[in-house]
matplotlib code that plots the C-alpha trace (Angstrom):
import matplotlib.pyplot as plt

x = [-13.6, -12.7, -11.5, -9.0, -11.9, -13.6, -10.4, -9.6, -13.1, -12.6, -9.3, -10.1, -13.1, -11.6, -9.5, -12.5, -11.3, -13.1, -11.8, -10.8, -8.5, -7.3, -6.6, -4.7, -2.4, -1.2, -1.1, -3.3, -6.5, -9.8, -11.4, -8.4, -9.8, -13.0, -12.2, -10.4, -13.2, -15.9, -13.3, -13.5, -9.3, -6.6, -3.5, -0.2, 2.5, 4.0, 0.4, -0.5, 2.7, 2.1, -1.7, -0.5, 2.2, 0.0, -2.7, 0.2, -0.8, 0.5, 0.1, -1.4, -4.1, -5.1, -5.6, -7.5, -4.8, -4.6, -6.3, -3.2, -2.6, 0.4, 3.6, 4.1, 1.0, 2.2, 3.2, 6.1, 3.4, 2.5, 5.7, 6.2, 3.1, 4.1, 7.6, 6.1, 4.3, 7.1, 9.1, 6.9, 7.8, 4.3, 5.4, 6.1, 2.6, 0.9, 2.5, 1.4, -1.9, -3.9, -0.6, 0.2, 3.7, 5.7, 7.3, 11.2, 9.2, 8.2, 11.9, 13.5, 10.8, 11.6, 15.4, 15.0, 13.6, 15.4, 18.5, 16.7, 15.9, 19.6, 20.7, 18.4, 19.5, 23.3, 22.4, 21.0]
y = [-7.6, -5.8, -7.8, -7.3, -7.0, -4.4, -2.5, -2.8, -1.3, 1.4, 2.1, 2.0, 4.2, 6.8, 7.6, 7.5, 4.7, 1.9, -1.6, -1.3, 1.5, 0.0, -3.2, -1.1, 1.0, -2.5, -4.3, -6.8, -8.0, -6.8, -10.2, -10.2, -7.1, -8.2, -11.3, -9.7, -7.1, -10.0, -12.0, -14.9, -14.8, -13.5, -11.9, -13.5, -11.6, -9.5, -8.4, -7.1, -5.5, -3.4, -2.9, -1.6, 0.3, 2.0, 3.0, 4.1, 1.8, -1.3, -5.0, -5.9, -2.6, -4.3, -7.5, -6.1, -6.9, -3.3, 0.1, 1.6, 2.7, 2.6, 2.5, 6.2, 6.9, 5.2, 8.2, 9.0, 8.6, 5.2, 4.0, 5.1, 3.4, 0.2, 0.7, 1.6, -1.6, -4.2, -2.9, -2.8, 0.7, 1.6, 4.1, 6.7, 6.0, 6.4, 9.4, 11.4, 9.7, 12.3, 14.8, 16.2, 15.7, 17.7, 15.9, 16.2, 15.1, 12.0, 11.6, 11.9, 9.2, 6.7, 7.5, 6.8, 4.1, 2.4, 3.0, 1.1, -1.9, -1.8, -1.6, -4.4, -6.6, -6.0, -7.3, -10.9]
z = [1.1, -2.3, -5.2, -7.7, -10.2, -8.3, -8.0, -11.5, -12.9, -9.9, -11.2, -14.7, -14.5, -13.0, -15.9, -17.5, -19.9, -21.5, -20.9, -25.2, -24.4, -21.0, -23.3, -25.9, -23.6, -21.7, -24.6, -23.6, -25.4, -24.6, -23.7, -20.7, -19.5, -19.2, -17.9, -15.1, -13.9, -14.3, -11.7, -14.5, -14.3, -12.5, -14.7, -14.3, -12.0, -14.8, -16.4, -12.8, -12.2, -15.5, -14.4, -11.1, -12.5, -14.9, -12.2, -9.7, -6.9, -5.1, -6.2, -3.1, -3.2, -6.7, -5.3, -2.7, 0.4, 1.9, 1.5, 1.0, -2.5, -2.7, -0.2, -0.5, 1.5, 4.4, 6.6, 9.3, 12.0, 10.6, 10.6, 14.3, 15.1, 13.7, 15.1, 18.7, 18.4, 16.9, 20.0, 22.6, 23.5, 24.8, 26.9, 24.3, 22.5, 26.1, 26.9, 23.9, 22.3, 21.0, 20.7, 17.6, 15.8, 13.7, 10.6, 12.6, 16.5, 14.1, 13.1, 16.1, 17.5, 14.7, 15.2, 19.0, 18.7, 15.9, 18.5, 21.3, 19.4, 18.0, 21.3, 22.4, 19.8, 21.4, 24.0, 23.1]

ax = plt.figure().add_subplot(projection="3d")
ax.plot(x, y, z, "-o")
ax.set_aspect("equal")
plt.show()
């Protein structure tokens, strides 16, 4: 599993920054950045958020909890798949496996699933 240290170094090198340059940009000490990248220390939450914001990634991505760099990468299709899984409406997925949907199709499906889920909640 990827660690915070690995992700931080990867993001820093993608931007062609030295540890010292990153430290200056984020108002951190260079030794702190070095400790982060060597896995000797993990920053406090506000610093972690500042680092994530700078690299335009989520904190979860930096911590290695997800491979999704930021939440904007979650597509409508991902949302539909999650809704289908959570709702138990597997027949929709079974009928359309492998089929490519337009964004409008996916939005309609999402709206329908949300409608069915809301209807189920009212019955309870």
